[in-house]
C-alpha positions in Angstrom: 32.0 -29.6 -55.1 31.4 -26.1 -53.8 33.3 -22.9 -54.3 35.4 -21.9 -51.3 35.3 -18.4 -50.1 38.4 -16.3 -50.9 41.0 -15.7 -48.1 42.5 -12.2 -48.8 45.7 -12.6 -47.0 47.2 -13.1 -43.5 45.9 -10.5 -41.0 48.1 -11.7 -38.0 51.2 -13.9 -37.5 52.3 -14.9 -34.0 55.6 -15.6 -32.6 56.3 -16.6 -28.9 58.8 -15.1 -26.5 59.0 -15.6 -22.7 61.0 -12.2 -22.5 58.5 -9.6 -23.6 60.9 -6.9 -22.8 63.7 -8.1 -24.9 61.1 -8.8 -27.7 59.6 -5.3 -27.4 63.2 -3.7 -27.7 64.1 -6.0 -30.7 61.0 -5.4 -32.9 60.3 -1.9 -31.7 63.7 -0.5 -31.4 65.9 -2.6 -33.6 63.4 -3.3 -36.3 61.6 -0.1 -36.0 58.1 -1.6 -36.0 55.2 0.4 -34.6 53.9 -0.9 -31.3 50.1 -1.2 -31.1 49.6 -2.3 -27.5 51.2 -4.3 -24.8 49.4 -6.1 -21.9 51.7 -6.6 -19.0 53.7 -9.9 -19.5 51.1 -11.5 -21.7 51.7 -10.1 -25.1 52.9 -7.1 -27.3 51.6 -6.4 -30.7 53.2 -4.6 -33.8 52.0 -3.2 -37.1 53.9 -4.5 -40.1 52.4 -2.9 -43.2 48.9 -4.4 -43.5 49.7 -7.1 -41.2 50.0 -7.5 -37.4 52.8 -9.3 -35.6 51.5 -10.7 -32.4 54.4 -11.7 -29.9 52.9 -13.8 -26.9 54.4 -15.1 -23.7 53.7 -18.8 -24.2 53.4 -19.2 -20.4 50.5 -16.8 -20.4 48.5 -17.8 -23.5 48.3 -21.4 -22.6 45.5 -20.6 -20.2 43.5 -18.7 -22.6 41.7 -15.3 -21.9 40.5 -14.4 -18.5 38.1 -11.7 -20.1 34.7 -13.2 -20.8 34.2 -10.4 -23.4 37.1 -11.6 -25.2 37.0 -15.5 -25.0 40.1 -16.1 -26.9 40.9 -20.0 -26.6 44.2 -21.2 -25.2 47.2 -21.3 -27.7 50.8 -21.3 -27.8 54.1 -22.8 -29.0 57.4 -23.8 -27.7 60.7 -23.5 -29.4 61.8 -21.4 -32.2 59.2 -20.2 -34.7 59.7 -18.6 -38.1 58.6 -15.4 -39.7 59.7 -13.8 -43.0 59.5 -10.1 -43.8 59.3 -8.8 -47.4 62.0 -6.4 -48.3 63.6 -5.2 -51.6 67.2 -6.2 -52.5 68.6 -2.8 -51.5 66.6 -3.0 -48.2 68.0 -6.4 -47.5 71.5 -5.3 -47.9 70.8 -2.2 -45.5 69.2 -4.5 -43.0 72.1 -6.9 -43.0 74.6 -4.1 -42.3 72.4 -2.6 -39.5 71.6 -5.9 -37.8 75.4 -6.7 -37.7 76.2 -3.4 -36.3 73.5 -4.1 -33.6 75.0 -7.5 -32.7 72.5 -9.7 -34.5 74.4 -11.9 -36.7 73.2 -13.1 -40.0 72.9 -16.9 -40.1 72.5 -17.2 -43.8 72.6 -14.8 -46.8 71.9 -16.3 -50.1 70.0 -16.3 -53.4 67.4 -18.9 -54.1 67.4 -20.8 -57.5 65.1 -18.0 -58.8 67.4 -15.3 -57.8 65.6 -13.7 -54.8 67.7 -13.1 -51.9 67.2 -14.0 -48.3 68.7 -13.2 -45.0 68.1 -15.2 -41.7 68.9 -14.1 -38.3 67.5 -14.7 -34.8 65.5 -12.5 -32.4 66.3 -12.5 -28.7 63.7 -15.4 -28.2 65.7 -17.5 -30.7 62.9 -17.3 -33.4 64.3 -17.6 -37.1 63.6 -14.4 -38.7 64.1 -14.0 -42.5 63.9 -10.9 -44.8 63.5 -11.9 -48.4 62.5 -10.3 -51.8 58.8 -10.8 -52.9 60.0 -12.6 -56.0 60.8 -15.6 -53.9 57.2 -16.4 -54.2 55.6 -13.9 -56.4 56.4 -12.6 -60.0 57.5 -9.0 -59.8 55.8 -6.6 -62.1 
């Protein structure tokens, strides 16, 4: 058995949304993420700490890249995806209030068996978005 190289973390995560204008408003204005770039009705990308959130229009990425210098293969998904943002307990409380005020209902708000809190809500495309304390998966120092 050989040693496997180490993966350092997740650099990008992707969600899919047919209405990129609604996605851009939600992730940029409601959640306040920094937009990196947008290409027409194909994609919009946001910075989230040391990770990048890619929002793709599934109708456009199913054909792959038309740029020979960027030969990204076809990809995509249909139906709601899931993404979890890391936040502190105080931040989760503030987000729950702000999201409700913006008209985004909280579908679930609970504490896991280890005590970590999560809230779940939907983005405009129907993706399941979660905010959770990092202790859900990692021991806190």
